[in-house]
C-alpha positions as a LaTeX table, in Angstrom:
\begin{tabular}{lrrr}
\hline
Residue & $x$ (\AA) & $y$ (\AA) & $z$ (\AA) \\
\hline
Met1 & 65.84 & $-8.25$ & $-93.14$ \\
Thr2 & 65.66 & $-5.23$ & $-90.96$ \\
Thr3 & 67.14 & $-4.80$ & $-87.43$ \\
Ala4 & 63.88 & $-5.14$ & $-86.41$ \\
Asp5 & 62.87 & $-8.07$ & $-87.22$ \\
Trp6 & 66.09 & $-9.63$ & $-86.11$ \\
Ala7 & 65.14 & $-7.82$ & $-82.74$ \\
Leu8 & 61.72 & $-9.41$ & $-83.33$ \\
Gly9 & 63.03 & $-12.42$ & $-83.36$ \\
Val10 & 65.71 & $-12.64$ & $-80.86$ \\
Ser11 & 62.60 & $-11.19$ & $-78.30$ \\
Ile12 & 59.98 & $-14.07$ & $-78.94$ \\
Gly13 & 63.04 & $-16.53$ & $-78.03$ \\
Ser14 & 64.26 & $-15.60$ & $-75.34$ \\
Leu15 & 60.87 & $-15.13$ & $-74.34$ \\
Cys16 & 60.17 & $-18.99$ & $-75.36$ \\
Val17 & 62.91 & $-19.31$ & $-73.27$ \\
Ser18 & 62.10 & $-17.78$ & $-69.61$ \\
Val19 & 59.14 & $-19.51$ & $-70.12$ \\
Ala20 & 60.51 & $-22.84$ & $-69.99$ \\
Val21 & 62.87 & $-22.09$ & $-67.34$ \\
Phe22 & 59.82 & $-20.50$ & $-65.62$ \\
Ala23 & 57.79 & $-23.78$ & $-65.92$ \\
Leu24 & 60.73 & $-26.33$ & $-64.54$ \\
Gln25 & 61.05 & $-24.25$ & $-61.68$ \\
Phe26 & 56.91 & $-23.99$ & $-60.70$ \\
Arg27 & 57.17 & $-27.88$ & $-61.27$ \\
Arg28 & 60.40 & $-27.94$ & $-59.19$ \\
Trp29 & 58.87 & $-25.88$ & $-56.62$ \\
Leu30 & 55.93 & $-27.77$ & $-56.56$ \\
Asp31 & 57.75 & $-31.37$ & $-55.90$ \\
Glu32 & 59.79 & $-29.71$ & $-53.09$ \\
Gly33 & 59.01 & $-30.45$ & $-49.15$ \\
Val34 & 57.55 & $-32.67$ & $-47.50$ \\
Lys35 & 55.01 & $-35.74$ & $-49.16$ \\
Leu36 & 54.06 & $-38.52$ & $-46.79$ \\
Ser37 & 52.33 & $-42.01$ & $-47.70$ \\
Met38 & 51.03 & $-44.22$ & $-45.38$ \\
Val39 & 49.93 & $-48.25$ & $-45.63$ \\
Val40 & 47.13 & $-49.73$ & $-43.44$ \\
Met41 & 47.15 & $-52.82$ & $-41.96$ \\
Ala42 & 43.86 & $-53.72$ & $-40.45$ \\
Glu43 & 45.19 & $-57.03$ & $-38.58$ \\
Ala44 & 48.42 & $-57.17$ & $-38.66$ \\
Lys45 & 49.90 & $-60.21$ & $-36.35$ \\
Leu46 & 53.25 & $-60.52$ & $-35.02$ \\
Ile47 & 55.31 & $-63.33$ & $-35.38$ \\
Gly48 & 58.66 & $-64.49$ & $-33.64$ \\
Gly49 & 59.82 & $-62.56$ & $-30.87$ \\
Ala50 & 60.71 & $-63.80$ & $-27.60$ \\
Pro51 & 56.76 & $-63.76$ & $-25.87$ \\
Pro52 & 54.78 & $-64.92$ & $-28.34$ \\
Asp53 & 52.26 & $-61.72$ & $-28.84$ \\
Glu54 & 48.34 & $-63.33$ & $-30.07$ \\
Asn55 & 47.10 & $-59.70$ & $-30.28$ \\
Thr56 & 46.27 & $-58.20$ & $-32.85$ \\
Tyr57 & 47.35 & $-54.83$ & $-34.37$ \\
Ile58 & 46.57 & $-51.87$ & $-36.88$ \\
Ala59 & 49.46 & $-51.46$ & $-38.43$ \\
Ile60 & 51.00 & $-48.18$ & $-40.72$ \\
Thr61 & 53.68 & $-47.65$ & $-42.07$ \\
Val62 & 54.37 & $-43.56$ & $-43.22$ \\
Thr63 & 57.46 & $-42.49$ & $-45.87$ \\
Asn64 & 58.81 & $-39.52$ & $-46.24$ \\
Arg65 & 58.66 & $-39.23$ & $-50.53$ \\
Gly66 & 59.93 & $-35.36$ & $-50.17$ \\
Thr67 & 63.21 & $-34.01$ & $-50.26$ \\
Ala68 & 62.57 & $-32.38$ & $-46.66$ \\
Ala69 & 62.99 & $-33.54$ & $-42.89$ \\
Thr70 & 59.43 & $-33.56$ & $-40.61$ \\
Thr71 & 58.67 & $-34.40$ & $-37.30$ \\
Ile72 & 55.89 & $-37.13$ & $-36.56$ \\
Thr73 & 54.71 & $-35.88$ & $-33.23$ \\
His74 & 51.07 & $-37.89$ & $-32.67$ \\
Met75 & 48.91 & $-41.31$ & $-34.25$ \\
Leu76 & 45.80 & $-41.34$ & $-34.00$ \\
Leu77 & 42.49 & $-42.82$ & $-34.57$ \\
Tyr78 & 39.37 & $-40.52$ & $-35.84$ \\
Asn79 & 36.06 & $-42.57$ & $-35.62$ \\
Tyr80 & 33.20 & $-41.35$ & $-37.35$ \\
Pro81 & 29.30 & $-41.23$ & $-36.29$ \\
Asp82 & 27.67 & $-41.74$ & $-39.42$ \\
Arg83 & 29.04 & $-41.53$ & $-43.61$ \\
Leu84 & 27.09 & $-37.94$ & $-43.16$ \\
Ser85 & 29.39 & $-37.01$ & $-40.30$ \\
Leu86 & 32.54 & $-37.88$ & $-43.03$ \\
Phe87 & 30.90 & $-35.50$ & $-45.82$ \\
Leu88 & 30.68 & $-32.35$ & $-43.39$ \\
Ser89 & 34.57 & $-33.09$ & $-41.91$ \\
Lys90 & 35.05 & $-31.56$ & $-45.42$ \\
Cys91 & 32.94 & $-28.61$ & $-44.99$ \\
Pro92 & 35.03 & $-25.20$ & $-44.12$ \\
Arg93 & 36.25 & $-24.57$ & $-40.86$ \\
Phe94 & 32.90 & $-22.23$ & $-40.33$ \\
Met95 & 30.16 & $-24.60$ & $-40.92$ \\
Arg96 & 31.99 & $-27.13$ & $-39.05$ \\
Arg97 & 30.91 & $-25.67$ & $-35.70$ \\
Trp98 & 27.41 & $-25.99$ & $-36.13$ \\
Phe99 & 27.23 & $-29.59$ & $-36.19$ \\
Lys100 & 29.07 & $-30.65$ & $-32.71$ \\
Lys101 & 27.36 & $-33.55$ & $-32.29$ \\
Arg102 & 28.72 & $-34.85$ & $-35.47$ \\
Arg103 & 32.23 & $-35.13$ & $-34.78$ \\
Pro104 & 34.76 & $-37.81$ & $-34.57$ \\
Ala105 & 35.68 & $-39.97$ & $-31.47$ \\
Thr106 & 39.57 & $-38.88$ & $-31.45$ \\
Phe107 & 41.87 & $-41.78$ & $-29.81$ \\
Val108 & 45.75 & $-40.55$ & $-29.43$ \\
Val109 & 47.79 & $-44.23$ & $-29.81$ \\
Asn110 & 50.38 & $-44.58$ & $-27.51$ \\
Thr111 & 53.09 & $-46.10$ & $-29.66$ \\
Val112 & 55.60 & $-48.04$ & $-27.39$ \\
Gln113 & 57.67 & $-49.84$ & $-30.43$ \\
Met114 & 58.81 & $-46.61$ & $-32.21$ \\
Pro115 & 58.33 & $-43.74$ & $-29.68$ \\
Leu116 & 57.64 & $-40.30$ & $-30.88$ \\
Pro117 & 58.17 & $-38.09$ & $-31.52$ \\
His118 & 60.28 & $-39.37$ & $-34.38$ \\
Val119 & 61.88 & $-37.12$ & $-37.11$ \\
Leu120 & 61.31 & $-38.39$ & $-40.56$ \\
Glu121 & 64.10 & $-37.65$ & $-43.07$ \\
Pro122 & 63.20 & $-38.06$ & $-46.63$ \\
Gly123 & 63.31 & $-41.66$ & $-48.04$ \\
Arg124 & 63.25 & $-43.44$ & $-44.25$ \\
Thr125 & 59.93 & $-44.98$ & $-43.16$ \\
Trp126 & 58.49 & $-45.07$ & $-39.60$ \\
Arg127 & 55.98 & $-47.68$ & $-38.74$ \\
Gly128 & 53.12 & $-47.67$ & $-35.86$ \\
Met129 & 50.73 & $-49.80$ & $-34.13$ \\
Ala130 & 47.40 & $-49.59$ & $-32.04$ \\
Val131 & 45.99 & $-52.50$ & $-30.54$ \\
His132 & 42.77 & $-54.30$ & $-31.49$ \\
Thr133 & 40.75 & $-54.26$ & $-28.78$ \\
Pro134 & 36.59 & $-55.20$ & $-29.33$ \\
Asp135 & 35.86 & $-51.60$ & $-29.71$ \\
Val136 & 38.13 & $-50.98$ & $-31.98$ \\
Gln137 & 36.93 & $-54.49$ & $-33.99$ \\
Lys138 & 33.45 & $-52.85$ & $-34.10$ \\
Met139 & 34.67 & $-49.48$ & $-35.42$ \\
Ile140 & 36.39 & $-51.17$ & $-38.20$ \\
Lys141 & 33.18 & $-53.73$ & $-39.13$ \\
Gly142 & 31.43 & $-49.98$ & $-39.34$ \\
Asp143 & 33.49 & $-48.95$ & $-41.94$ \\
Arg144 & 34.20 & $-44.89$ & $-40.13$ \\
Leu145 & 37.69 & $-45.53$ & $-38.80$ \\
Phe146 & 40.68 & $-43.48$ & $-40.48$ \\
Val147 & 44.24 & $-43.78$ & $-38.99$ \\
Gly148 & 46.15 & $-40.56$ & $-38.98$ \\
Val149 & 49.83 & $-39.40$ & $-38.37$ \\
Ile150 & 50.34 & $-35.74$ & $-37.43$ \\
Gly151 & 53.27 & $-34.46$ & $-38.35$ \\
Ser152 & 55.28 & $-30.51$ & $-38.10$ \\
His153 & 55.11 & $-29.91$ & $-41.58$ \\
Ser154 & 51.63 & $-29.03$ & $-41.68$ \\
Asn155 & 48.45 & $-28.37$ & $-39.77$ \\
Lys156 & 45.91 & $-31.40$ & $-41.19$ \\
Ala157 & 46.77 & $-34.74$ & $-40.50$ \\
Leu158 & 47.21 & $-37.33$ & $-42.80$ \\
Leu159 & 43.96 & $-39.68$ & $-42.79$ \\
Arg160 & 43.60 & $-43.53$ & $-44.40$ \\
Arg161 & 40.52 & $-45.13$ & $-44.21$ \\
Val162 & 40.71 & $-48.85$ & $-41.78$ \\
Arg163 & 39.19 & $-51.33$ & $-43.78$ \\
Ala164 & 38.87 & $-55.16$ & $-43.00$ \\
Trp165 & 40.37 & $-57.18$ & $-45.49$ \\
Thr166 & 38.16 & $-59.45$ & $-46.91$ \\
Pro167 & 39.40 & $-62.25$ & $-49.64$ \\
Ser168 & 38.22 & $-61.32$ & $-53.61$ \\
Lys169 & 35.53 & $-63.99$ & $-54.30$ \\
Asp170 & 37.20 & $-66.20$ & $-56.82$ \\
Ala171 & 40.25 & $-66.29$ & $-54.86$ \\
Lys172 & 40.74 & $-70.30$ & $-53.86$ \\
Ala173 & 40.92 & $-71.65$ & $-50.17$ \\
Val174 & 43.91 & $-72.74$ & $-48.43$ \\
\hline
\end{tabular}
């Protein structure tokens, strides 16, 4: 074995090690930061408490599964006028200005139970609720209502569709 073969083997070995280290660092870079997940309950009722509450709520639970803290600043409801506007909302920003009539109706939810802004640390949850009104119920039945949360970590809202719960066809009646 000559020194050139030895040097080539060492170079290939060090290349393999550096590629593996780069891949691990890249994976860690993708996993860092704020990672919010949201669960939506369309028809939540409060049980217990001193004054009985007969209202129905849209309740959300936001969990920070990332490694960095964020501040939740707003809870919003978006109601799209039709399914085409849902599709057009995903278009690039320069194209959206031509579709002004198709913009969603936007509502800011006044959350009294968990006041905003709220600092959401990693591994913690935040809960927000919006009271059902007849107008909100119509929006849910139209299947184009989205609930969103805006945080300080991003310019975009985290959106989830609000769907009315229907039991499966094979469920037994209680």
